[in-house]
PDB file of N, CA, C and O in Angstrom:
ATOM      1  N   MET A   1      90.187  97.886  90.876  1.00  0.00           N
ATOM      2  CA  MET A   1      89.829  98.083  92.273  1.00  0.00           C
ATOM      3  C   MET A   1      91.069  97.832  93.142  1.00  0.00           C
ATOM      4  O   MET A   1      91.739  96.812  92.981  1.00  0.00           O
ATOM      5  N   PRO A   2      91.378  98.764  94.068  1.00  0.00           N
ATOM      6  CA  PRO A   2      92.560  98.589  94.906  1.00  0.00           C
ATOM      7  C   PRO A   2      92.374  97.413  95.874  1.00  0.00           C
ATOM      8  O   PRO A   2      91.246  97.071  96.229  1.00  0.00           O
ATOM      9  N   PRO A   3      93.471  96.807  96.293  1.00  0.00           N
ATOM     10  CA  PRO A   3      93.355  95.686  97.231  1.00  0.00           C
ATOM     11  C   PRO A   3      92.821  96.162  98.578  1.00  0.00           C
ATOM     12  O   PRO A   3      93.031  97.317  98.949  1.00  0.00           O
ATOM     13  N   PRO A   4      92.145  95.304  99.303  1.00  0.00           N
ATOM     14  CA  PRO A   4      91.610  95.712 100.613  1.00  0.00           C
ATOM     15  C   PRO A   4      92.744  95.931 101.620  1.00  0.00           C
ATOM     16  O   PRO A   4      93.826  95.359 101.495  1.00  0.00           O
ATOM     17  N   VAL A   5      92.474  96.748 102.592  1.00  0.00           N
ATOM     18  CA  VAL A   5      93.456  97.041 103.631  1.00  0.00           C
ATOM     19  C   VAL A   5      93.528  95.848 104.587  1.00  0.00           C
ATOM     20  O   VAL A   5      92.521  95.207 104.884  1.00  0.00           O
ATOM     21  N   ASN A   6      94.727  95.574 105.052  1.00  0.00           N
ATOM     22  CA  ASN A   6      94.948  94.529 106.043  1.00  0.00           C
ATOM     23  C   ASN A   6      94.024  94.787 107.237  1.00  0.00           C
ATOM     24  O   ASN A   6      94.072  95.877 107.806  1.00  0.00           O
ATOM     25  N   PRO A   7      93.183  93.822 107.636  1.00  0.00           N
ATOM     26  CA  PRO A   7      92.215  94.045 108.723  1.00  0.00           C
ATOM     27  C   PRO A   7      92.870  94.446 110.048  1.00  0.00           C
ATOM     28  O   PRO A   7      92.311  95.246 110.798  1.00  0.00           O
ATOM     29  N   GLU A   8      94.044  93.897 110.335  1.00  0.00           N
ATOM     30  CA  GLU A   8      94.739  94.253 111.572  1.00  0.00           C
ATOM     31  C   GLU A   8      95.177  95.716 111.543  1.00  0.00           C
ATOM     32  O   GLU A   8      95.038  96.426 112.539  1.00  0.00           O
ATOM     33  N   LEU A   9      95.703  96.164 110.412  1.00  0.00           N
ATOM     34  CA  LEU A   9      96.110  97.569 110.290  1.00  0.00           C
ATOM     35  C   LEU A   9      94.897  98.486 110.356  1.00  0.00           C
ATOM     36  O   LEU A   9      94.955  99.556 110.961  1.00  0.00           O
ATOM     37  N   ARG A  10      93.810  98.071 109.740  1.00  0.00           N
ATOM     38  CA  ARG A  10      92.575  98.869 109.783  1.00  0.00           C
ATOM     39  C   ARG A  10      92.120  99.057 111.225  1.00  0.00           C
ATOM     40  O   ARG A  10      91.726 100.156 111.615  1.00  0.00           O
ATOM     41  N   ARG A  11      92.174  97.985 112.020  1.00  0.00           N
ATOM     42  CA  ARG A  11      91.777  98.065 113.425  1.00  0.00           C
ATOM     43  C   ARG A  11      92.701  99.017 114.187  1.00  0.00           C
ATOM     44  O   ARG A  11      92.239  99.792 115.024  1.00  0.00           O
ATOM     45  N   GLN A  12      94.006  98.962 113.899  1.00  0.00           N
ATOM     46  CA  GLN A  12      94.955  99.861 114.562  1.00  0.00           C
ATOM     47  C   GLN A  12      94.684 101.318 114.213  1.00  0.00           C
ATOM     48  O   GLN A  12      94.754 102.192 115.078  1.00  0.00           O
ATOM     49  N   VAL A  13      94.376 101.578 112.948  1.00  0.00           N
ATOM     50  CA  VAL A  13      94.077 102.948 112.516  1.00  0.00           C
ATOM     51  C   VAL A  13      92.828 103.466 113.238  1.00  0.00           C
ATOM     52  O   VAL A  13      92.809 104.596 113.724  1.00  0.00           O
ATOM     53  N   ILE A  14      91.801 102.638 113.302  1.00  0.00           N
ATOM     54  CA  ILE A  14      90.566 103.052 113.969  1.00  0.00           C
ATOM     55  C   ILE A  14      90.821 103.313 115.449  1.00  0.00           C
ATOM     56  O   ILE A  14      90.306 104.284 116.003  1.00  0.00           O
ATOM     57  N   ASN A  15      91.606 102.459 116.092  1.00  0.00           N
ATOM     58  CA  ASN A  15      91.889 102.643 117.519  1.00  0.00           C
ATOM     59  C   ASN A  15      92.674 103.921 117.789  1.00  0.00           C
ATOM     60  O   ASN A  15      92.356 104.654 118.725  1.00  0.00           O
ATOM     61  N   VAL A  16      93.698 104.198 116.977  1.00  0.00           N
ATOM     62  CA  VAL A  16      94.474 105.415 117.210  1.00  0.00           C
ATOM     63  C   VAL A  16      93.617 106.651 116.910  1.00  0.00           C
ATOM     64  O   VAL A  16      93.765 107.680 117.570  1.00  0.00           O
ATOM     65  N   TYR A  17      92.729 106.556 115.925  1.00  0.00           N
ATOM     66  CA  TYR A  17      91.814 107.668 115.630  1.00  0.00           C
ATOM     67  C   TYR A  17      90.906 107.934 116.833  1.00  0.00           C
ATOM     68  O   TYR A  17      90.721 109.082 117.236  1.00  0.00           O
ATOM     69  N   LYS A  18      90.342 106.870 117.401  1.00  0.00           N
ATOM     70  CA  LYS A  18      89.463 107.026 118.569  1.00  0.00           C
ATOM     71  C   LYS A  18      90.220 107.595 119.759  1.00  0.00           C
ATOM     72  O   LYS A  18      89.707 108.454 120.476  1.00  0.00           O
ATOM     73  N   ASP A  19      91.450 107.112 119.969  1.00  0.00           N
ATOM     74  CA  ASP A  19      92.255 107.628 121.086  1.00  0.00           C
ATOM     75  C   ASP A  19      92.535 109.120 120.913  1.00  0.00           C
ATOM     76  O   ASP A  19      92.422 109.896 121.862  1.00  0.00           O
ATOM     77  N   LEU A  20      92.901 109.511 119.697  1.00  0.00           N
ATOM     78  CA  LEU A  20      93.162 110.930 119.436  1.00  0.00           C
ATOM     79  C   LEU A  20      91.891 111.760 119.582  1.00  0.00           C
ATOM     80  O   LEU A  20      91.919 112.861 120.133  1.00  0.00           O
ATOM     81  N   LEU A  21      90.795 111.234 119.093  1.00  0.00           N
ATOM     82  CA  LEU A  21      89.517 111.939 119.208  1.00  0.00           C
ATOM     83  C   LEU A  21      89.167 112.171 120.675  1.00  0.00           C
ATOM     84  O   LEU A  21      88.661 113.232 121.041  1.00  0.00           O
ATOM     85  N   ASN A  22      89.437 111.186 121.498  1.00  0.00           N
ATOM     86  CA  ASN A  22      89.176 111.316 122.928  1.00  0.00           C
ATOM     87  C   ASN A  22      90.085 112.366 123.560  1.00  0.00           C
ATOM     88  O   ASN A  22      89.645 113.112 124.435  1.00  0.00           O
ATOM     89  N   LEU A  23      91.337 112.436 123.133  1.00  0.00           N
ATOM     90  CA  LEU A  23      92.262 113.449 123.654  1.00  0.00           C
ATOM     91  C   LEU A  23      91.815 114.864 123.266  1.00  0.00           C
ATOM     92  O   LEU A  23      92.109 115.828 123.973  1.00  0.00           O
ATOM     93  N   GLY A  24      91.114 114.978 122.155  1.00  0.00           N
ATOM     94  CA  GLY A  24      90.670 116.277 121.675  1.00  0.00           C
ATOM     95  C   GLY A  24      89.672 116.966 122.587  1.00  0.00           C
ATOM     96  O   GLY A  24      89.434 118.167 122.454  1.00  0.00           O
ATOM     97  N   LYS A  25      89.093 116.225 123.504  1.00  0.00           N
ATOM     98  CA  LYS A  25      88.114 116.815 124.431  1.00  0.00           C
ATOM     99  C   LYS A  25      88.739 117.905 125.288  1.00  0.00           C
ATOM    100  O   LYS A  25      88.065 118.849 125.699  1.00  0.00           O
ATOM    101  N   ASP A  26      90.026 117.767 125.554  1.00  0.00           N
ATOM    102  CA  ASP A  26      90.718 118.731 126.411  1.00  0.00           C
ATOM    103  C   ASP A  26      91.651 119.648 125.624  1.00  0.00           C
ATOM    104  O   ASP A  26      92.474 120.346 126.215  1.00  0.00           O
ATOM    105  N   TYR A  27      91.530 119.652 124.299  1.00  0.00           N
ATOM    106  CA  TYR A  27      92.426 120.447 123.469  1.00  0.00           C
ATOM    107  C   TYR A  27      92.169 121.938 123.692  1.00  0.00           C
ATOM    108  O   TYR A  27      91.015 122.364 123.728  1.00  0.00           O
ATOM    109  N   PRO A  28      93.241 122.743 123.843  1.00  0.00           N
ATOM    110  CA  PRO A  28      93.081 124.170 124.166  1.00  0.00           C
ATOM    111  C   PRO A  28      92.215 124.953 123.170  1.00  0.00           C
ATOM    112  O   PRO A  28      91.486 125.858 123.577  1.00  0.00           O
ATOM    113  N   GLN A  29      92.282 124.623 121.878  1.00  0.00           N
ATOM    114  CA  GLN A  29      91.509 125.383 120.891  1.00  0.00           C
ATOM    115  C   GLN A  29      90.102 124.838 120.697  1.00  0.00           C
ATOM    116  O   GLN A  29      89.365 125.328 119.841  1.00  0.00           O
ATOM    117  N   GLY A  30      89.726 123.855 121.459  1.00  0.00           N
ATOM    118  CA  GLY A  30      88.374 123.329 121.405  1.00  0.00           C
ATOM    119  C   GLY A  30      88.275 122.001 120.675  1.00  0.00           C
ATOM    120  O   GLY A  30      89.060 121.694 119.778  1.00  0.00           O
ATOM    121  N   GLN A  31      87.290 121.230 121.089  1.00  0.00           N
ATOM    122  CA  GLN A  31      87.096 119.896 120.530  1.00  0.00           C
ATOM    123  C   GLN A  31      86.680 119.944 119.057  1.00  0.00           C
ATOM    124  O   GLN A  31      87.135 119.117 118.267  1.00  0.00           O
ATOM    125  N   ASP A  32      85.832 120.888 118.676  1.00  0.00           N
ATOM    126  CA  ASP A  32      85.393 120.969 117.278  1.00  0.00           C
ATOM    127  C   ASP A  32      86.560 121.264 116.349  1.00  0.00           C
ATOM    128  O   ASP A  32      86.669 120.657 115.284  1.00  0.00           O
ATOM    129  N   TYR A  33      87.430 122.183 116.734  1.00  0.00           N
ATOM    130  CA  TYR A  33      88.626 122.499 115.942  1.00  0.00           C
ATOM    131  C   TYR A  33      89.492 121.257 115.802  1.00  0.00           C
ATOM    132  O   TYR A  33      89.937 120.928 114.703  1.00  0.00           O
ATOM    133  N   PHE A  34      89.731 120.572 116.906  1.00  0.00           N
ATOM    134  CA  PHE A  34      90.580 119.382 116.911  1.00  0.00           C
ATOM    135  C   PHE A  34      89.970 118.279 116.042  1.00  0.00           C
ATOM    136  O   PHE A  34      90.678 117.645 115.260  1.00  0.00           O
ATOM    137  N   ARG A  35      88.673 118.051 116.174  1.00  0.00           N
ATOM    138  CA  ARG A  35      88.008 116.996 115.416  1.00  0.00           C
ATOM    139  C   ARG A  35      88.092 117.245 113.916  1.00  0.00           C
ATOM    140  O   ARG A  35      88.331 116.312 113.150  1.00  0.00           O
ATOM    141  N   ARG A  36      87.897 118.495 113.484  1.00  0.00           N
ATOM    142  CA  ARG A  36      87.994 118.825 112.055  1.00  0.00           C
ATOM    143  C   ARG A  36      89.409 118.575 111.528  1.00  0.00           C
ATOM    144  O   ARG A  36      89.581 118.011 110.447  1.00  0.00           O
ATOM    145  N   ARG A  37      90.408 118.991 112.283  1.00  0.00           N
ATOM    146  CA  ARG A  37      91.801 118.792 111.868  1.00  0.00           C
ATOM    147  C   ARG A  37      92.162 117.312 111.834  1.00  0.00           C
ATOM    148  O   ARG A  37      92.843 116.853 110.917  1.00  0.00           O
ATOM    149  N   LEU A  38      91.703 116.569 112.836  1.00  0.00           N
ATOM    150  CA  LEU A  38      91.978 115.134 112.900  1.00  0.00           C
ATOM    151  C   LEU A  38      91.331 114.421 111.722  1.00  0.00           C
ATOM    152  O   LEU A  38      91.961 113.580 111.080  1.00  0.00           O
ATOM    153  N   HIS A  39      90.090 114.749 111.440  1.00  0.00           N
ATOM    154  CA  HIS A  39      89.386 114.130 110.315  1.00  0.00           C
ATOM    155  C   HIS A  39      90.099 114.429 108.995  1.00  0.00           C
ATOM    156  O   HIS A  39      90.256 113.547 108.151  1.00  0.00           O
ATOM    157  N   ALA A  40      90.524 115.666 108.830  1.00  0.00           N
ATOM    158  CA  ALA A  40      91.224 116.042 107.593  1.00  0.00           C
ATOM    159  C   ALA A  40      92.545 115.275 107.449  1.00  0.00           C
ATOM    160  O   ALA A  40      92.895 114.829 106.356  1.00  0.00           O
ATOM    161  N   ALA A  41      93.265 115.129 108.551  1.00  0.00           N
ATOM    162  CA  ALA A  41      94.551 114.423 108.512  1.00  0.00           C
ATOM    163  C   ALA A  41      94.355 112.953 108.148  1.00  0.00           C
ATOM    164  O   ALA A  41      95.103 112.408 107.336  1.00  0.00           O
ATOM    165  N   PHE A  42      93.363 112.320 108.740  1.00  0.00           N
ATOM    166  CA  PHE A  42      93.128 110.906 108.443  1.00  0.00           C
ATOM    167  C   PHE A  42      92.522 110.732 107.055  1.00  0.00           C
ATOM    168  O   PHE A  42      92.839 109.764 106.363  1.00  0.00           O
ATOM    169  N   SER A  43      91.667 111.641 106.644  1.00  0.00           N
ATOM    170  CA  SER A  43      91.051 111.547 105.313  1.00  0.00           C
ATOM    171  C   SER A  43      92.091 111.683 104.202  1.00  0.00           C
ATOM    172  O   SER A  43      91.969 111.055 103.150  1.00  0.00           O
ATOM    173  N   SER A  44      93.104 112.498 104.437  1.00  0.00           N
ATOM    174  CA  SER A  44      94.123 112.689 103.411  1.00  0.00           C
ATOM    175  C   SER A  44      94.936 111.413 103.167  1.00  0.00           C
ATOM    176  O   SER A  44      95.584 111.278 102.129  1.00  0.00           O
ATOM    177  N   ASN A  45      94.903 110.493 104.107  1.00  0.00           N
ATOM    178  CA  ASN A  45      95.626 109.230 103.964  1.00  0.00           C
ATOM    179  C   ASN A  45      94.701 108.046 103.730  1.00  0.00           C
ATOM    180  O   ASN A  45      95.144 106.899 103.793  1.00  0.00           O
ATOM    181  N   ALA A  46      93.444 108.296 103.466  1.00  0.00           N
ATOM    182  CA  ALA A  46      92.462 107.218 103.313  1.00  0.00           C
ATOM    183  C   ALA A  46      92.743 106.321 102.116  1.00  0.00           C
ATOM    184  O   ALA A  46      92.318 105.166 102.104  1.00  0.00           O
ATOM    185  N   ALA A  47      93.441 106.820 101.121  1.00  0.00           N
ATOM    186  CA  ALA A  47      93.697 106.034  99.908  1.00  0.00           C
ATOM    187  C   ALA A  47      94.918 105.127 100.034  1.00  0.00           C
ATOM    188  O   ALA A  47      95.210 104.360  99.116  1.00  0.00           O
ATOM    189  N   LEU A  48      95.624 105.201 101.140  1.00  0.00           N
ATOM    190  CA  LEU A  48      96.813 104.354 101.318  1.00  0.00           C
ATOM    191  C   LEU A  48      96.422 102.884 101.302  1.00  0.00           C
ATOM    192  O   LEU A  48      95.454 102.488 101.951  1.00  0.00           O
ATOM    193  N   ARG A  49      97.170 102.078 100.563  1.00  0.00           N
ATOM    194  CA  ARG A  49      96.915 100.643 100.513  1.00  0.00           C
ATOM    195  C   ARG A  49      98.168  99.838 100.836  1.00  0.00           C
ATOM    196  O   ARG A  49      98.079  98.646 101.132  1.00  0.00           O
ATOM    197  N   ASP A  50      99.337 100.480 100.780  1.00  0.00           N
ATOM    198  CA  ASP A  50     100.595  99.815 101.079  1.00  0.00           C
ATOM    199  C   ASP A  50     100.726  99.628 102.595  1.00  0.00           C
ATOM    200  O   ASP A  50     100.643 100.599 103.348  1.00  0.00           O
ATOM    201  N   ASP A  51     100.929  98.393 103.039  1.00  0.00           N
ATOM    202  CA  ASP A  51     100.999  98.106 104.473  1.00  0.00           C
ATOM    203  C   ASP A  51     102.068  98.930 105.176  1.00  0.00           C
ATOM    204  O   ASP A  51     101.840  99.429 106.278  1.00  0.00           O
ATOM    205  N   GLU A  52     103.224  99.076 104.554  1.00  0.00           N
ATOM    206  CA  GLU A  52     104.309  99.823 105.192  1.00  0.00           C
ATOM    207  C   GLU A  52     103.952 101.310 105.325  1.00  0.00           C
ATOM    208  O   GLU A  52     104.260 101.930 106.343  1.00  0.00           O
ATOM    209  N   ALA A  53     103.315 101.873 104.320  1.00  0.00           N
ATOM    210  CA  ALA A  53     102.892 103.278 104.389  1.00  0.00           C
ATOM    211  C   ALA A  53     101.842 103.464 105.488  1.00  0.00           C
ATOM    212  O   ALA A  53     101.843 104.478 106.185  1.00  0.00           O
ATOM    213  N   ILE A  54     100.962 102.500 105.639  1.00  0.00           N
ATOM    214  CA  ILE A  54      99.943 102.576 106.691  1.00  0.00           C
ATOM    215  C   ILE A  54     100.609 102.489 108.060  1.00  0.00           C
ATOM    216  O   ILE A  54     100.234 103.213 108.982  1.00  0.00           O
ATOM    217  N   ARG A  55     101.597 101.603 108.192  1.00  0.00           N
ATOM    218  CA  ARG A  55     102.317 101.487 109.472  1.00  0.00           C
ATOM    219  C   ARG A  55     103.033 102.792 109.820  1.00  0.00           C
ATOM    220  O   ARG A  55     103.050 103.203 110.980  1.00  0.00           O
ATOM    221  N   ARG A  56     103.629 103.447 108.810  1.00  0.00           N
ATOM    222  CA  ARG A  56     104.283 104.748 109.049  1.00  0.00           C
ATOM    223  C   ARG A  56     103.258 105.790 109.505  1.00  0.00           C
ATOM    224  O   ARG A  56     103.541 106.602 110.386  1.00  0.00           O
ATOM    225  N   GLY A  57     102.076 105.763 108.905  1.00  0.00           N
ATOM    226  CA  GLY A  57     101.018 106.691 109.308  1.00  0.00           C
ATOM    227  C   GLY A  57     100.559 106.442 110.732  1.00  0.00           C
ATOM    228  O   GLY A  57     100.315 107.386 111.483  1.00  0.00           O
ATOM    229  N   ILE A  58     100.440 105.170 111.110  1.00  0.00           N
ATOM    230  CA  ILE A  58     100.052 104.820 112.478  1.00  0.00           C
ATOM    231  C   ILE A  58     101.120 105.305 113.456  1.00  0.00           C
ATOM    232  O   ILE A  58     100.797 105.862 114.505  1.00  0.00           O
ATOM    233  N   ALA A  59     102.388 105.094 113.114  1.00  0.00           N
ATOM    234  CA  ALA A  59     103.486 105.541 113.981  1.00  0.00           C
ATOM    235  C   ALA A  59     103.463 107.060 114.144  1.00  0.00           C
ATOM    236  O   ALA A  59     103.677 107.572 115.242  1.00  0.00           O
ATOM    237  N   ARG A  60     103.206 107.775 113.056  1.00  0.00           N
ATOM    238  CA  ARG A  60     103.127 109.241 113.116  1.00  0.00           C
ATOM    239  C   ARG A  60     101.959 109.671 114.006  1.00  0.00           C
ATOM    240  O   ARG A  60     102.094 110.603 114.798  1.00  0.00           O
ATOM    241  N   ALA A  61     100.823 109.000 113.878  1.00  0.00           N
ATOM    242  CA  ALA A  61      99.647 109.329 114.699  1.00  0.00           C
ATOM    243  C   ALA A  61      99.927 109.050 116.179  1.00  0.00           C
ATOM    244  O   ALA A  61      99.500 109.815 117.043  1.00  0.00           O
ATOM    245  N   GLN A  62     100.641 107.960 116.473  1.00  0.00           N
ATOM    246  CA  GLN A  62     100.978 107.645 117.860  1.00  0.00           C
ATOM    247  C   GLN A  62     101.956 108.664 118.431  1.00  0.00           C
ATOM    248  O   GLN A  62     101.894 108.986 119.617  1.00  0.00           O
ATOM    249  N   PHE A  63     102.865 109.179 117.590  1.00  0.00           N
ATOM    250  CA  PHE A  63     103.783 110.226 118.027  1.00  0.00           C
ATOM    251  C   PHE A  63     102.996 111.489 118.381  1.00  0.00           C
ATOM    252  O   PHE A  63     103.241 112.112 119.415  1.00  0.00           O
ATOM    253  N   VAL A  64     102.062 111.857 117.526  1.00  0.00           N
ATOM    254  CA  VAL A  64     101.223 113.036 117.786  1.00  0.00           C
ATOM    255  C   VAL A  64     100.429 112.828 119.070  1.00  0.00           C
ATOM    256  O   VAL A  64     100.274 113.752 119.869  1.00  0.00           O
ATOM    257  N   GLN A  65      99.932 111.619 119.260  1.00  0.00           N
ATOM    258  CA  GLN A  65      99.170 111.304 120.465  1.00  0.00           C
ATOM    259  C   GLN A  65     100.026 111.548 121.720  1.00  0.00           C
ATOM    260  O   GLN A  65      99.553 112.144 122.687  1.00  0.00           O
ATOM    261  N   LYS A  66     101.272 111.091 121.700  1.00  0.00           N
ATOM    262  CA  LYS A  66     102.168 111.300 122.847  1.00  0.00           C
ATOM    263  C   LYS A  66     102.459 112.774 123.060  1.00  0.00           C
ATOM    264  O   LYS A  66     102.554 113.232 124.199  1.00  0.00           O
ATOM    265  N   GLU A  67     102.601 113.526 121.967  1.00  0.00           N
ATOM    266  CA  GLU A  67     102.848 114.970 122.089  1.00  0.00           C
ATOM    267  C   GLU A  67     101.642 115.683 122.707  1.00  0.00           C
ATOM    268  O   GLU A  67     101.811 116.582 123.530  1.00  0.00           O
ATOM    269  N   ILE A  68     100.456 115.295 122.325  1.00  0.00           N
ATOM    270  CA  ILE A  68      99.251 115.916 122.876  1.00  0.00           C
ATOM    271  C   ILE A  68      99.110 115.568 124.352  1.00  0.00           C
ATOM    272  O   ILE A  68      98.745 116.418 125.163  1.00  0.00           O
ATOM    273  N   GLU A  69      99.402 114.312 124.700  1.00  0.00           N
ATOM    274  CA  GLU A  69      99.321 113.913 126.091  1.00  0.00           C
ATOM    275  C   GLU A  69     100.304 114.695 126.953  1.00  0.00           C
ATOM    276  O   GLU A  69     100.051 114.913 128.138  1.00  0.00           O
ATOM    277  N   ALA A  70     101.420 115.118 126.371  1.00  0.00           N
ATOM    278  CA  ALA A  70     102.426 115.867 127.107  1.00  0.00           C
ATOM    279  C   ALA A  70     102.003 117.311 127.358  1.00  0.00           C
ATOM    280  O   ALA A  70     102.596 117.982 128.202  1.00  0.00           O
ATOM    281  N   LEU A  71     100.992 117.802 126.646  1.00  0.00           N
ATOM    282  CA  LEU A  71     100.556 119.202 126.832  1.00  0.00           C
ATOM    283  C   LEU A  71     100.012 119.454 128.203  1.00  0.00           C
ATOM    284  O   LEU A  71      99.608 120.575 128.510  1.00  0.00           O
TER     285      LEU A  71
END
């Protein structure tokens, strides 16, 4: 059984997911399109257990968040 994810990192991942999901409401191609893509992106990294890899994923998600806000 893989080790559990650091609770603080888990909270950060959930928060950035919620923030991105909220930004998707105004996405040009529609909220449903955005939600499916967002879910797929986060699901593909669901097996990550290394704290540093999770931090890199959070940083990448925050970068995407800033890019979307700039639209």
